[in-house]
N, C-alpha and C positions, 0 to 999 in steps of 0.2 A: 503494499500499499505506500502510496505517496505522502508525504506530508504537505499538509497545506499550511502555507505562510503568509504574514501580511508583509508588505515591503513599502517603505516611506520614501518616496521620492523627495531627495533634498533640491531646496530651491535654487542653488546656485549651479553654475557650469565650471567643470574642474578639467584640469590640464595633468597629464603624465609628462614629468620631466626626467631627464638625462643629464646628470653631470659625470665629470671624472671621478674614479673611485676615491681618491686622495682629497676631493673638495671639501673645504669646511661647510658646516650646516649653514645656508643662506639664511639671513633675517627674512626676505621676503616669503619663505616658506611657511612660517608660523603667522597664525591669526585666527579669525574666525572660521566657520566652516570644518568640513572634513579635511585633516591633515594626516598623511603618512609617509614617513621617510623609512627607507630601507638601502642599507650599504652592503655591497658584495665586494669581492676583489676584483670585480669588472665594472662598476660602476655605483653611482650614489642615484637613487630612484626617488622623486618626490612627487606626490599627488597632493595637489593643494587647489583652491579656487584659481581660474585661470586669469581673472584680473589682477592677480598678484605676481604672476610669472613675468619676467622682464622679456622683453622682445628677441633678446639676443641668446636667449637659453633653448638648447634643443627639446621640443616639447611638442607633444599632440595634443591639442585642445579640442573643445566640444563635446566633453564628456558629461554625461547624468550620472549620479550617483544615486543607489538605492540602498537604504539602510534596511536590514533585517530586523524586524519588531521582536524581541523576544519577551522574557528572558528565555535562555536555552542552558542546559545544564553543559559544562564544559566538554563533558566526555558525549554528549549526544550527537549520534551520527546520522547523515543522511541530509542535513540542513542544506547544505551548499549543492549538493546533487539534485535536490529536487527542485531548485531553480535553474541550475546550469543545465540540467538535460534539456527542458522544453527550448531553451534558447539554442542550444547546440542543434536540436533536431529542426529548427527554424533557420539555422546557419547564420546565428547572431553572435558575432565574437563578444566576449566579456572580459572583464580584468576584476578579479576578486582579490579583496583585502580581507584579512581577519585579524580582529584584536583579541584581548582578553576576554571581554564582555560580549562582542558580537561578530557579525560580518556585514562588510559592505559590498554591493556589484556595481561595477561602472560599465556603462556602455555608450556608444556613441549617440550623440542625440538624435542623428539622422535614423539611426535604428529603433529609437524609441515606440514609436506607434506599432510596430510589428513586434517587438519585444513585449508591451503591454498587452498585446493580444495572445501572444503565444503562453505568457503567464496566467493571464485570466482563463485560457481555455484549459490550464493544467490544475485549476482551482485556487489559485493563490489570489490574493487581494493586493491590488498596486493602488496604494494612498496618495493623492495628491500633496505636494509641497504644504506644510503647516497643518495637515488635517489631524496628526497624531504625533506627539514627542511621547517617549518613553525614557526612563532611567533604569538600568540594568539594577536589578535586586542583588 
């Protein structure tokens, strides 16, 4: 059985940026909205509101972020798969970020209408920006 989930659309547009692996954390990355920063031996990746990213930074702009509304147990399985599967079947690319308390899914704004249709057909609820906020338990 597929898990039914609620996804909250965040109101801002996001960018996924790439800096060199040894780059310091830039001040422009932090601020309101969803932010995630990952460093590997190959790169420093930053997801933040696109209006904060300088134009000279290598970025892919125009992402919409959806927050999975929980709470979910830390060891609960199938949460991300329940959302990614119908999107994959609809041939929609995604970028998933997990945090301690939850998950976020980013998709290109141009794919949002098809993604919303695929998610609702799969039984999930896609809530418009500002319609619900939750604080993890």
